[in-house]
Structure formats: C-alpha cells, structure tokens
N, C-alpha and C positions, 0 to 999 in steps of 0.2 A: 338616568344616564342612557343615551341612545347609543346602540351598537349598529355597526354596519357589517352585512353579510355580503359576500360576493358569490353569485350564482352563475351557472353557465348559461349561454344563450339559449340552449334547448330547454332548460327549466323555466327561464323566462318566458319563452314562448307557451309552454305548457300552462304557466300560471295565468298568462294573458287570455288563453283560450277558456279558462274557467271563471274569468272575471265577468261581472254583469256590467252593463253599460254604465259608464261613469266611475266604475269601481277600480281603484289601483291595485296591483299585486300586493302591496303592503297591507291594504285593507282586507283583502282576501286572506292572507296569512293571519292576520289579527283574528278574523272571524273563525277560521280553522282552529286555531289554538284555543280560543274561548270555547268552542264546542268540544274540544277534546278535554278541557279542564272541566267542564260541566258534566259531561257524560262518561269520561274515563275512556272512551274509545270512539274512533270515526265510525259512523254508520255506513254500511254498503248497501246499495240497492239490491233487493232480492234476498237479503240476509235476515234471518230471524232465528231466535233462540228457542 
C-alpha cells in the first residue's frame, strides 16, 4: 500500500538540494530510511564514537 505525505515547500526545497542528479526526493527518502534501518542511526560528518 502506498502512503502519501504532505511536506512543506521549505522541506521540499531542502530535499531537492540533497538529491543527486536524476534522483527524486522520494528516492532520497528511501535511501535515508534504508541507511537508518541498516545502521540504526544516521551518520554525521565529523562524528566518531
């Protein structure tokens, strides 16, 4: 089942700025969720344990 989410124009612009060439915001979100599920947290540049 497909869900539809409404996001603000500001969030859409922010997502667009992080997309690679030819990548849709939905594909970026799928990638981020997959990374989170695999690693348990998003990695931040400059962060190490």
